[in-house]
N, C-alpha and C positions, 0 to 999 in steps of 0.2 A: 243694181242689174249685174253690176261687175261681180259681186259676193255669190249672186245665183249662177253665173256662169263659170267661176271658178269651182264652186261646189260640185256642180255638174261633172266637171272636167276630172277632178279628183274621184268622183264617185265612178266615174266611167272606167277610170284606171284601176280602181281598185276591183271592179268585175272582171274588167280583162286579166288583171294578174291572177285571179283563181282558175280561170280558164289555162294561162300558161302553166300555173301548177300542176293542174290535171295533166297537161301533156308531156310534162317534165317529170312525172313522178315524185312530187314534193310532199312530204309529210304534212298534211293539210292541220291536224291538231299542234304539231310543233311551230309550223308557220304562224298560226294563231296566237299563242303562246308570245313567242319571240314578238310578233307586232304587237300586242298590248303593252309588252315591256319599252319597246320603241319608241311607241305614240305616248306614253307616262313620260319617257326621258324628255323628250321634245315639249310637252304640254309643260313640264316644270323648267325646261330652259326659256320657253316662252313666258312663263309668269316672270322670273326672274329679270328679262329683259324689258317687260310690260310696267313692272312694279308690284305693290303690294294690293292684295284683292282685298276687297271691303264689305261683301254681303255673303261671306260663305255662312253662317248660321242659317240662311234662309233657303240656300238649295242643296246642301250636301246630302240629305236623306233622297229627294228624287234622283240625283247623280248616282248613288248606290245602285238603284234600279233600273238607271240607264245600262250601267254595268253589267247588270245579271241579265237583262233582256238581250242585250248585245251578244253576250256569250252564249245564251239560248238560241239565238238566231242563228248563229254561225255552227251550234252543233245538228239543230235540227234542219238546217240547210242540206249540210253532209248527209243525213239521214233521209231526205226527203229527194236528195239527188241519186242516193243509190236506189232507192225503191220505186220513184217514178219517174226518174230522168231531170236533166237540166231543166226543160221545159217547163214541166209542171211546178219546180221549184221555183223558178224564176219569177213565175206569174204571180205566185203567192207571194212572194217577197215584195213584189212591185206595186201589186195592187194593195198592199198593207195599208198605203197612204190613207186611204178611207178611215182607218181607224184615229189617227191625229186629227183629221180634217174634222172628224164628226165629235170626238173627244173636246176638241177647241172650243167647236161652237156650242156643245152643251157645258160643258164645265169654266171655259174660260174666255165664255162672252165674246168669242171669235165671230167673224162675218160669217153671213149663211153659207153654206156651201154652194157654190155652182153645180147644180145637180145634173143638168144635162150634159155638162163637159165632162163631169166627173163618169159617168155613164159611158159618155164615148170612149175615154181613158180606158177603163177596163175593156170594153170591146174591142179597143185597137190593141190591147195587151193580147187578148185570146186569140185575134185574128194572127198576131204575127207568130204566135207559137201553136197555132192550131195543127197544123200540118205534123208537129212532132210529137204532140200530145196524143196522137190516135193510136189506137191500141193498147191503150193504158188500162188495169184493170181497176175493176169497180168496188163498191163496198164501203159501207161506214169507217169499218177499222184502215181500211187501205188510205183512207185520206186523213188519218191522224197526223202524221207528219207536216203534210202542205198545210194543215190547218194551224199545228203550232210554230211554224213559219211565218204563216200570216199575223198571228197574234204577238209572238216576240219582236218584228221588225216594226208591226205596229204600235205596240205597247214602248219599246224604245225610242220611238221617234216621238211620242207623245210625252213621254216622261222627258225626253231632252227639250222639248217644246216648254213644258212646265218649269224646268228649272232656268231657260232663259228669260221666261217671263219675270219669274221671281228675281233674277239679277236686275234687269230692268228696271223692276219696281222699287228695290232697293238702291238704286243709282250705281251700280257697278258698271264696271268699262270692260276693255279689252283683258285686263288682268284675271279680273273674275271669269271670264270665258274661258281663257285659258288653263284656270286653276280648276273648272268647273270639269273640263276634259280630262285632266288629270286623275281627278280623283274616279271619274266614269270609268277610267282604263285600268286604273287600279283596282277597283273592283273587279272587272272583267278578266282581269290577269289573275286575282286569285280564285276567283270561282273557275277559271279554266285549269289552274295548277289542281285544284280539289278535285275536276271532274276527270282532269289525267292520272291523278292516284287513286283513283275510285274503278280505273280499268284492271281487266285482270294482265297478270304479267307478260302472259304470252301476246297481247296485243299491242305491248309499250314497244317502240323501236328505239334503239340509240340514237342520241342527238348527232346530227350530221350537221356540218358548216353549211351545206346547200339549204337545207333547211332555214338555216338560221338568218342566212344572206335574203333568203326570199321573204321571212317574215320582218324583216328589217325594211326591205322595200314597201312591203304592205303596210307596214307600223307609219310610215312616212305619208305614204296615199292614205291611210286611215285617220291621221291626226289632221292634214290638210282639208279632207273631206268634212269633218266633224267640226272643226274651227270654223271653216266658212259658213257650212250650213246654219251654225249659230249665229254667225254675222247677218247672214241673209235673213233669218226668223226676226233679227231686230228691226229691218226695214218693210219685210213682205210679209204681208199676211198667210198664214199656214194654209188656208183654203186655197190659195193661188200657188204658194210655193211647192207642196209636196206633190201635187199632180204633174206638175211642170217640170218639176225635177226627177221625178220617177222615168216619167214617157220620154225624157230627153235622153236620160242614161240609157233606156232600151233603144232609142234610135240610134245612138252613137255605138253603143255594143253590136247593134245588127250592121252597120256600116262597117266597122272594124272585122267583124265574122267574115262579111263577105270579102272584104279587099285584102285583108291579112291573113285569114286561116281559110280561104276558098270555100265558104260556107255557101249553100246556093239557097236562094229565096224561091219561095212560091208565090204564085199569083194569090193568093190568101195573104201572106206576109206583105206583100206590096200594098195591097188593100189595107192592111193594118195600119200601115206607115202612113197612108194617105189619110185615114181617121184620125192617127194621133195627130197630126198637123193641124187638122180642122180643130181637134180638142183644144189644142194648145192657142190655137187663134181666138176661141171663145173665151179663154182666162182673160183676156186682155182686153177683150170688148168692153 
């Protein structure tokens, strides 16, 4: 339970930092690149402190895909935020827990998903952001970016779960988890650099120290979130972990937004919070 709570706290900080970046005019692509470099460094330091990994050959390929989908999730999240707003982009990312839950059930012989509670989670997220989502344009093409956010975040979490399970089956421990995160962050950093170099010169901004510091804080939160997420998956079934993890982050972000950023909540959003609490209770019945 401690690992779950710690992962939720780091995950909530991760989301809040992006909101602060938007307010302070931080270059998100530069911060994302620095974030992966810092997270990689922390992962390597953790590996040195924890000892030698023993199961490297079993999980390195899924870890590379974790990095790919992590980076893809960030890029498509930025695009979805521009085209549809924060509400739709956030819903797309948070309901993506359905992907790892179903994939774990189908491919990894995980526990059967709690269908009623999962549907309540999705309903709660839609209610929480329903007021902000009104007025969005429709059409199949308009929903490509939110769909890509959903798929990238969902597949990244499933690949992370697969890597964690391979580590556990090979008898790996904390050192393996730390090295796993380092490999994933290395891959994500390389993909981010390639994406940055592919941008037209007119869209590239000079590196600024405020973006570096922002990325360093983001990287520390990212490393903590990923590491404790892996630790939590060691002891909690993914069918329970992912829904609780995602809805808890939404609840904390909603509360922080109300108290720290002065965001007003509608009655629909209060109803969504109530439904979310019911869903969390059902996961522990």
